Steps between C-alpha positions, in 0.01 A plus 500: 500500500425532873295210635373589842392212720140486606455517875446157646210458742666239725747734676221745580276218622786368713552843654130523586512152654796601716324817613191292576702257710652787696161657566334174603793405723509843667126487571532146636787590733329822610183304579685282752691788657257525795584141591872540439531809723402288801803274444842559660718747309751236386224279359348801323839578351541145368143497364544826310843396369361173365187672365723758332688227315220252415330731250812476282459126437243522217698768318743266324233306305319823412820661372588184306151493344512868406832446320455156343131414510571191712436464873768239562865492408621246248645188661880489494644329194720192571 
């Protein structure tokens, strides 16, 4: 007897949340680009490097939630 698993909605919801974060972050960074282009090239470089990394920070809790249903990791056991 072949028991196929039903698709779980959390992974799909997590994927949509990640896509939403990327879109919102890209629009936010693009909206400040007129200001940033007036900065020195080295400062622009640092700004875009940091902005390119910051959007990753909320991914870990979203991925954890989509897999386990919990936003936070379990505390370490003594």
